[in-house]
Phi, psi and omega in degrees: 000327183289320184295312176300324180297326180288344181272002182293131182239117182307320180292319178295322179299320180299316179293314183297320181295331176294335179262011176090005180266145183253043178215167176223025184292139176287112188291328177297317179289328177294321177295323178295319176298317179297321179296324179289321181287329184064188184288124178215093186297317181295319176298319179301316180297320180292319178296320180298320184293344181292338183067015177266132186299312180298319179295322180291323176297318177296320178303319182290338179275335184250001182281173175250100188307321183284354183276347183277140172279164181305312183294329177299311182292323177297317178296315183296321181292333177281336178275338187275083182271336177290129184306318182293320178296315179300315182296314181292321179301313182292313188278327184264339186241299186299317181301333183264001184265144181295346179266008187302315184291319178298318179290323178305312182293320180292317184289328178304326183264006184285139180290340178283117185297331179289318176295317179300326179296329176294321176297321179290324178297318177293325178294318178300320178298320178290323178304321184278322191245335184212065186284349182302129179092348177279143175267084184297317175299323178295320177297318178296324177300314181294315179300316180299322184277330193241339189295322185304319185255010182287150173303157192309307186290325176291319179299318180299316181294320179293322179295322178298318179296317178303312181296318182294323175299315180295324181287315190271340188232093185304330182291341179248006187296314182298320180292320179298316178296318180297318178298315179299317180297319183286323183277333178060025180290129180065021180302321184250022181294132180301135181231127181292152178304135180087352180259158179270137177300141176283356176297117193308313180301320179290315181301311181299310184300316182290319180293320178296319178300315182295325181279347180068032183245017181296000000 
């Protein structure tokens, strides 16, 4: 607990707090600490129980993703309210767990928008890497009907899925761009120099251009 606390950076904390995170830990140094500790599942469980954001981020780096039961991950995603913890939990742990698909389906239908956003994040991963069996037109129907009025984090996750469908699946690209144009979600979102706008039509067009698959 002392080591992650020592990695707190006031400037990083200021940036992180603007994104809803309650930590200022230097993530590069945290990864170096995790590399030194190596995989330690019991330590990870103890760190998670502290409810401290920096400790939980470290837990996610030293845990054994396949060791968690379904109910463990369901509980953890409901406890992970800090955006960075939620993001790392889904991407570093749940995606590698054998219960990922079962949780994806359950979380998509969850009334908690933060939990539902985890379901959409897992769906986006499948859109890109394992689309077989997904109802892509059905996903576009849901996005078209619900994304505009969705809470921020759920809206962000749905928008990511919309963009990924447009990027990866040419047969649905025109519809994905059209949905983005009509809903105007994240149209004016601030974008750092050199980064791609999260506005789906721009995101799709630029990624397709870079991939040379237009």
